[in-house]
ROMARVEX-452433 format. One record per residue (C-alpha): x, y, z. Coordinates in Angstrom, 3 decimals, always signed. Example, Ala and Ser with C-alpha at 12.3 -4.5 7.8 and 13.67 -1.06 7.14 Angstrom:
# ROMARVEX-452433
+----------+----------+----------+
|        x |        y |        z |
+----------+----------+----------+
|  +12.300 |   -4.500 |   +7.800 |
|  +13.670 |   -1.060 |   +7.140 |
+----------+----------+----------+
***
This chain:
# ROMARVEX-452433
+----------+----------+----------+
|        x |        y |        z |
+----------+----------+----------+
|  +28.485 |   -0.448 |   -6.407 |
|  +25.173 |   -2.083 |   -5.455 |
|  +24.436 |   -5.630 |   -6.578 |
|  +21.801 |   -5.775 |   -9.284 |
|  +18.549 |   -7.397 |   -8.150 |
|  +16.153 |   -8.357 |  -10.928 |
|  +12.651 |   -9.403 |   -9.928 |
|  +11.624 |  -11.552 |  -12.879 |
|   +8.099 |  -12.302 |  -11.670 |
|   +7.298 |   -9.046 |   -9.860 |
|   +5.617 |   -5.927 |  -11.207 |
|   +6.095 |   -2.591 |   -9.460 |
|   +2.698 |   -0.876 |   -9.265 |
|   +2.732 |   +2.825 |   -8.367 |
|   -0.420 |   +4.894 |   -7.941 |
|   +0.085 |   +8.545 |   -8.825 |
|   -1.782 |  +11.837 |   -8.621 |
|   -0.137 |  +15.232 |   -9.189 |
|   +3.229 |  +14.300 |   -7.648 |
|   +5.463 |  +13.556 |  -10.627 |
|   +8.680 |  +14.758 |   -8.935 |
|   +7.983 |  +12.328 |   -6.089 |
|   +7.448 |   +9.598 |   -8.681 |
|  +10.850 |  +10.344 |  -10.198 |
|  +12.427 |  +10.270 |   -6.736 |
|  +10.931 |   +6.802 |   -6.110 |
|  +12.277 |   +5.490 |   -9.417 |
|  +15.739 |   +6.891 |   -8.689 |
|  +15.775 |   +5.329 |   -5.216 |
|  +15.082 |   +1.868 |   -6.654 |
|  +17.716 |   +2.355 |   -9.338 |
|  +20.310 |   +3.355 |   -6.739 |
|  +19.572 |   +0.183 |   -4.798 |
|  +19.986 |   -1.903 |   -7.958 |
|  +16.317 |   -2.950 |   -7.884 |
|  +14.752 |   -3.754 |  -11.256 |
|  +11.384 |   -5.290 |  -12.020 |
|   +9.874 |   -7.253 |  -14.880 |
|   +7.546 |   -4.316 |  -15.461 |
|   +6.574 |   -1.015 |  -13.871 |
|   +2.963 |   +0.153 |  -13.961 |
|   +2.137 |   +3.780 |  -13.143 |
|   -1.581 |   +4.194 |  -12.570 |
|   -2.427 |   +7.891 |  -12.823 |
|   -5.669 |   +9.357 |  -11.467 |
|   -6.135 |  +12.183 |  -13.988 |
|   -3.235 |  +14.405 |  -12.959 |
|   -2.979 |  +17.900 |  -14.406 |
|   -1.128 |  +18.609 |  -17.636 |
|   +2.043 |  +19.831 |  -15.935 |
|   +2.545 |  +16.504 |  -14.172 |
|   +1.516 |  +14.437 |  -17.195 |
|   +4.115 |  +16.228 |  -19.326 |
|   +6.796 |  +15.512 |  -16.733 |
|   +5.753 |  +11.845 |  -16.583 |
|   +6.231 |  +11.632 |  -20.349 |
|   +9.752 |  +13.033 |  -19.914 |
|  +10.495 |  +10.313 |  -17.354 |
|  +10.037 |   +7.706 |  -20.077 |
|  +13.436 |   +8.734 |  -21.477 |
|  +15.123 |   +7.315 |  -18.365 |
|  +12.673 |   +4.778 |  -16.961 |
|  +10.775 |   +2.026 |  -18.732 |
|   +7.196 |   +1.939 |  -17.478 |
|   +3.605 |   +1.589 |  -18.633 |
|   +1.326 |   +4.544 |  -17.910 |
|   -2.313 |   +3.700 |  -17.225 |
|   -4.153 |   +6.997 |  -17.460 |
|   -7.662 |   +8.149 |  -16.563 |
|  -10.039 |  +10.597 |  -18.263 |
|  -11.384 |  +11.770 |  -14.916 |
|  -10.362 |  +11.519 |  -11.273 |
|  -11.779 |   +8.277 |   -9.901 |
|  -10.164 |   +8.095 |   -6.467 |
|   -7.978 |   +5.477 |   -4.836 |
|  -10.193 |   +2.476 |   -5.608 |
|  -10.375 |   +3.161 |   -9.331 |
|   -6.664 |   +3.916 |   -9.511 |
|   -5.769 |   +0.669 |   -7.733 |
|   -8.115 |   -1.441 |   -9.857 |
|   -6.983 |   -0.224 |  -13.272 |
|   -3.355 |   -0.445 |  -12.219 |
|   -3.722 |   -4.015 |  -10.973 |
|   -5.596 |   -4.947 |  -14.160 |
|   -2.499 |   -4.004 |  -16.175 |
|   -0.130 |   -6.275 |  -14.195 |
|   +1.103 |   -9.365 |  -16.073 |
|   +3.315 |  -11.039 |  -13.445 |
|   +2.455 |  -13.396 |  -10.546 |
|   +3.468 |  -10.853 |   -7.881 |
|   +2.792 |   -7.149 |   -7.403 |
|   +4.881 |   -4.764 |   -5.315 |
|   +2.585 |   -1.856 |   -4.524 |
|   +4.183 |   +1.454 |   -3.533 |
|   +2.642 |   +4.935 |   -3.480 |
|   +4.581 |   +7.633 |   -5.282 |
|   +5.551 |   +9.495 |   -2.103 |
|   +7.850 |   +6.726 |   -0.805 |
|  +11.600 |   +6.189 |   -1.137 |
|  +13.371 |   +2.808 |   -1.194 |
|  +16.062 |   +2.809 |   +1.513 |
|  +19.519 |   +1.235 |   +1.578 |
|  +19.326 |   -2.550 |   +1.667 |
|  +15.675 |   -2.609 |   +0.636 |
|  +16.185 |   -4.990 |   -2.288 |
|  +17.447 |   -7.784 |   -0.042 |
|  +14.362 |   -7.466 |   +2.160 |
|  +12.117 |   -7.453 |   -0.902 |
|  +13.827 |  -10.621 |   -2.138 |
|  +13.329 |  -12.321 |   +1.222 |
|   +9.687 |  -11.293 |   +1.256 |
|   +9.262 |  -12.655 |   -2.252 |
|  +10.757 |  -16.000 |   -1.136 |
|   +8.298 |  -16.188 |   +1.767 |
|   +5.328 |  -15.945 |   -0.590 |
|   +6.877 |  -18.584 |   -2.847 |
|   +7.440 |  -20.943 |   +0.091 |
|   +4.121 |  -20.299 |   +1.813 |
|   +1.266 |  -20.656 |   -0.655 |
|   -1.240 |  -19.988 |   +2.136 |
|   -0.002 |  -16.400 |   +2.576 |
|   -1.336 |  -13.505 |   +0.511 |
|   +0.968 |  -10.545 |   +1.131 |
|   +4.078 |   -9.183 |   +2.834 |
|   +3.987 |   -5.750 |   +4.474 |
|   +7.091 |   -3.560 |   +4.468 |
|   +5.885 |   -0.332 |   +6.081 |
|   +3.605 |   +0.885 |   +8.854 |
|   +3.132 |   +3.910 |  +11.062 |
|   +3.167 |   +1.688 |  +14.166 |
|   +4.150 |   -1.881 |  +14.923 |
|   +1.480 |   -4.552 |  +14.514 |
|   +0.716 |   -5.744 |  +18.072 |
|   +0.396 |   -9.497 |  +17.508 |
|   +3.313 |  -11.100 |  +15.696 |
|   +4.771 |  -14.603 |  +15.483 |
|   +8.496 |  -14.466 |  +14.560 |
|   +9.459 |  -16.211 |  +11.322 |
|  +12.833 |  -15.632 |   +9.612 |
|  +15.005 |  -12.962 |   +7.995 |
|  +13.416 |  -10.249 |  +10.111 |
|   +9.819 |  -11.132 |   +9.201 |
|   +6.945 |  -12.193 |  +11.430 |
|   +3.557 |  -13.712 |  +10.774 |
|   +0.716 |  -11.341 |  +11.602 |
|   -1.793 |  -12.956 |  +13.961 |
|   -5.372 |  -11.679 |  +14.043 |
|   -7.864 |  -12.827 |  +16.653 |
|  -11.121 |  -10.958 |  +17.077 |
|  -10.994 |  -11.339 |  +20.859 |
|   -7.501 |   -9.834 |  +21.176 |
|   -7.578 |   -6.534 |  +23.124 |
|   -7.641 |   -3.104 |  +21.499 |
|   -8.226 |   -1.894 |  +17.960 |
|   -4.690 |   -2.029 |  +16.552 |
|   -5.322 |   -5.638 |  +15.553 |
|   -7.718 |   -4.526 |  +12.794 |
|   -5.279 |   -2.648 |  +10.471 |
|   -3.911 |   -5.999 |   +9.268 |
|   -4.135 |   -4.926 |   +5.634 |
|   -2.762 |   -1.527 |   +4.646 |
|   -2.242 |   +0.429 |   +1.425 |
|   +1.311 |   +1.158 |   +2.537 |
|   +4.093 |   -0.590 |   +0.571 |
|   +3.518 |   -4.325 |   +0.319 |
|   +4.149 |   -7.317 |   -1.918 |
|   +1.105 |   -9.374 |   -2.834 |
|   -0.024 |  -12.065 |   -5.196 |
|   -1.439 |  -10.567 |   -8.368 |
|   -4.555 |  -12.688 |   -7.864 |
|   -5.241 |  -10.590 |   -4.755 |
|   -8.537 |   -9.136 |   -5.959 |
|   -9.810 |  -12.570 |   -7.029 |
|   -9.800 |  -13.570 |   -3.372 |
|  -10.605 |  -10.288 |   -1.634 |
|  -12.616 |   -8.451 |   -4.259 |
|  -11.881 |   -5.301 |   -6.238 |
|  -11.311 |   -2.027 |   -4.468 |
|  -14.555 |   -0.080 |   -3.955 |
|  -14.749 |   +2.970 |   -6.189 |
|  -16.241 |   +6.399 |   -5.626 |
|  -15.328 |   +6.563 |   -1.932 |
|  -12.694 |   +8.460 |   +0.037 |
|   -9.250 |   +6.886 |   +0.347 |
|   -9.801 |   +6.092 |   +4.030 |
|  -13.081 |   +4.271 |   +3.393 |
|  -11.632 |   +2.435 |   +0.398 |
|   -8.765 |   +1.134 |   +2.540 |
|  -11.130 |   +0.315 |   +5.424 |
|  -13.366 |   -1.860 |   +3.227 |
|  -10.395 |   -3.751 |   +1.766 |
|   -8.960 |   -4.181 |   +5.265 |
|  -12.199 |   -5.782 |   +6.437 |
|  -12.459 |   -7.932 |   +3.320 |
|   -8.947 |   -9.211 |   +3.999 |
|   -9.894 |  -10.192 |   +7.556 |
|  -13.314 |  -11.613 |   +6.683 |
|  -11.786 |  -13.761 |   +3.923 |
|   -9.046 |  -15.139 |   +6.197 |
|   -6.180 |  -13.289 |   +4.558 |
|   -2.689 |  -14.011 |   +5.852 |
|   +0.332 |  -11.725 |   +5.812 |
|   +3.928 |  -11.364 |   +6.903 |
|   +5.170 |   -8.151 |   +8.515 |
|   +8.746 |   -6.866 |   +8.331 |
|   +9.816 |   -6.163 |  +11.904 |
|  +11.891 |   -3.099 |  +11.012 |
|   +8.843 |   -1.481 |   +9.450 |
|  +10.570 |   +1.868 |   +8.877 |
|  +13.731 |   +0.279 |   +7.467 |
|  +12.690 |   -0.596 |   +3.909 |
|  +10.772 |   +2.475 |   +2.741 |
|  +10.515 |   +6.069 |   +3.887 |
|   +7.444 |   +8.206 |   +3.301 |
|   +8.615 |  +11.659 |   +2.259 |
|   +6.022 |  +14.335 |   +1.514 |
|   +7.520 |  +17.672 |   +0.502 |
|   +6.216 |  +21.230 |   +0.695 |
|   +6.194 |  +21.328 |   -3.108 |
|   +4.283 |  +18.047 |   -3.441 |
|   +2.420 |  +17.541 |   -0.134 |
|   +0.131 |  +14.636 |   +0.671 |
|   -3.118 |  +14.664 |   -1.303 |
|   -4.967 |  +12.904 |   +1.540 |
|   -7.136 |  +15.366 |   +3.465 |
|   -8.722 |  +14.600 |   +6.840 |
|  -11.289 |  +16.629 |   +8.753 |
|  -11.519 |  +18.187 |  +12.209 |
|  -13.057 |  +15.125 |  +13.876 |
|  -10.137 |  +12.928 |  +12.746 |
|   -7.391 |  +15.326 |  +13.853 |
|   -8.712 |  +17.198 |  +16.895 |
|   -6.915 |  +16.774 |  +20.255 |
|   -9.891 |  +18.147 |  +22.218 |
|  -10.529 |  +15.795 |  +25.180 |
|  -14.252 |  +15.499 |  +24.464 |
|  -13.662 |  +14.886 |  +20.741 |
|  -11.002 |  +12.250 |  +21.538 |
|  -13.484 |  +10.435 |  +23.821 |
|  -16.252 |  +10.465 |  +21.202 |
|  -13.786 |   +9.440 |  +18.496 |
|  -12.622 |   +6.441 |  +20.548 |
|  -16.187 |   +5.201 |  +21.043 |
|  -16.896 |   +5.714 |  +17.347 |
|  -13.754 |   +3.778 |  +16.349 |
|  -14.751 |   +0.779 |  +18.470 |
|  -18.238 |   +0.752 |  +16.966 |
|  -16.899 |   +1.292 |  +13.456 |
|  -14.249 |   -1.457 |  +13.564 |
|  -16.473 |   -4.145 |  +15.044 |
|  -19.398 |   -3.199 |  +12.811 |
|  -17.007 |   -3.231 |   +9.858 |
|  -15.730 |   -6.682 |  +10.697 |
|  -19.286 |   -8.049 |  +10.907 |
|  -20.671 |   -6.225 |   +7.872 |
|  -17.654 |   -5.564 |   +5.652 |
|  -18.278 |   -1.815 |   +5.502 |
|  -17.890 |   +1.272 |   +7.727 |
|  -20.784 |   +2.738 |   +9.704 |
|  -21.130 |   +5.555 |   +7.161 |
|  -20.121 |   +5.216 |   +3.528 |
|  -20.629 |   +8.847 |   +2.543 |
+----------+----------+----------+
***
C-alpha cells in the first residue's frame, strides 16, 4: 500500500476542455500514488454538456472546485481564472491529459522542499519533451536551469513551459497574467519570454519523463492543433522555419511578444 502524502500548502490546478475521462484518469493516478492536496481546482474552458455532466459525476468520488466559463476563452483565460481560485501558497499545475507515475509523490515533495528552501526560485518543472540543455546539478535528482542569452542554439529559450510544474501562487504577480484571446502556443510563448525577461528561476527534474506521462487517447485526442508550416518535413520549409524560429525567439526576448500575434 502506498504511503499517504498530503500537501497541506499546495493546490492542484488542472485546466480542462472536453476531456473528462482523461481528467478522471489523472485523479485516479494521484489517488493510487497516495497524493492528496489541500484543494483541487478544475478550470474548465466551456466544455460541452456531455463532459460537464461527467465532471459533475466525478464529484461523488473526488473533492474539487469547478471553475466554469460561459464561453471558450482559450488557454490564457483558463489559466488565469483557475489561478485566481487558488488559496494556497503553492500551485501544482497539470493538464488533464497527464498521468502521475509511480513514485511521483516523493519527487513532488522534494520539489516542494526546494521552493521552501530557496526563496529566490519561482518554479520546479517535472516534465519536458526534451532535456533542458544547460543545467547545474542540485540534489534529489533536480538541477538548476541556467539561462544565458549568449548560449548556443534555441533550446535555451523554453525555460518556462505549461507542462506539469510546481510554482508559487504569486507567480502572476511577478510575471504577469496569461495573455487572453491568443492561441495556446502564443500564450505559452509570451509567458516564457516574461519569465526570462523578469529573471525567473526554476529547477528541472532530471528524469523529466519519470514523474508524469502525457497520454492522449483516440477517444479524447489532444485539442492543440498546429498547421502545415509547424509540422512539415519538407527541406525548404524546415530551412525557412529554422530562420523564422531564430528571429522569433530573439525578437521575443527583446520585445516580450512573438513576431506575429494573430
